[in-house]
Phi, psi and omega in degrees: 000317180300318179296322180297314180298318179298317179296318179299315179298319179299317180296318179298319180297318180296314179299318180297321183291314185269343182253287184297335180273008183284179185304131182292348182295343182296339181278348170089190185262133183248132176285136182242140177286119182267339182080013181215156173255003180292146173291134179251119187258338185216149177215143178207141177236148175258342174203193184288348184249314191265123180209164181224149173228144182230158181187215187306139174063029177074018182288135173235124174254153183222141173229146176233012178232034176076018177094007177290321176228149182232145177231154178285117179269322175225114183299159177304139179066010179294321178246335178199146174279354183270162178290139169271123189274323179209161180220146177213129176246136177264335175219182179292345180249324189266119181211163181223149174222149183237155183213194181286170178054035176070020184282127174234128180242142182236141172233139173246012185234027180070018178100002178292324177218151184227146175233149180280141173249149183278119181262342181062031174214152174257001180291141175295135181258130190249342179204156180213143182212131176241140176267341176200196185288344186245326190253124181208170181224148173226145182226160180181213186299148178069016178075019183287135171234118179253150181222144172225145174238016179222038176069020180093005174303326172214141177240140178227148179281136180266153178285127180209157179301148176301124183217161172284199184306138175252127188262331188207152179223142176209137178241136175282328175200192185293342182258317189262117181217161180223145174231139180231157183194207185294154175057034176074019183291129169228122175246146183224143172231144174239016179221037175073017177099001177299322177226131174246135179234147178285143171243150185275115177265341181057037175210158173249008175294149173287130180257123194248347180205148181218142179212130177238139176267343174199189185288353184243329192247121181204172181223150175228140177230159181196209183289161176058032177069025187278130176226132175239151181221141176225147174237010180228038176073013179097001175300326176224128176248132181239134179289148174242149182276118180265337182076015179217157174250007179284156181281131172272138177246349180203153176213142177205147180235143177277325180204198184288350184243318191258124180205174181225146170234136186229157182186218188299149170055038177074019184290126171228120173248145183230142176228146175239009181227039176067017177099003175300321172226143178237138179230147182284142172242143179291135177255342183072013183217146174257006180285155175291132177261127196244341179202151180222143175220136178244141172223107181053241182272009185246159178204152180218145177229140174236160182195200186290157178055039175074018182293128171225129175241147181231133177282114188245000000 
């Protein structure tokens, strides 16, 4: 009997190690009450607890418990009556949000108060990305790419090929970055934006989101269920089969294998093999999903009508 009990305990420990201790993503996406009907266009976290979401009418939401509960950090129209399109924080205090007519707003108080920064452009800004507290990029209408190396104290336009609207920007590090946009546009820099060069996407679909896990491996998503993948820094982009014709609005990867693409009508696709195959995950929502952010084993999605999902 003693030997049987010992064997049973050993088996339970093995099951616990290989089963219960597995990736938490298996439990799926949970809908969270946001307390707003505003469309939420951007979300960003600096750790597993602290995060922000932005949206219609200049609304800023804040969470300090990993997205379980949200509070209004900046009421609607407090800094602008316009929609905030994206948000990015480099620390728990320092963050930026972008809007139309070249508007860039900065907070040094975790979003309690915001001040406008001079962008020297009237183009609508659609995305913003910082690699640290000082160096960042913003992109938007008319192919504008803005850069700062002093936390937004000054922004300058970078030289880039003439392009239509640019929807998204992502940097693997301070040197290697990509911008994507209308008509299949992909621009790449390997020197921090001093020079931007076009890469061949071989599509005219609008590309709406880009994500790289390092200087070589990345994904781009866009309209009509379009997904591209590269393993050589974008020298070659290869399409992946998504199995949908719906528009993707966001993509993010946890590592070289596991990632998510999100979009119209509550669409969530998940891959565990770098995009060789994509499978649908239930979102519990028919709302458009507009942005996704991952932090280690955690994830968050925001969308229309105050939609917030949390990877639990």
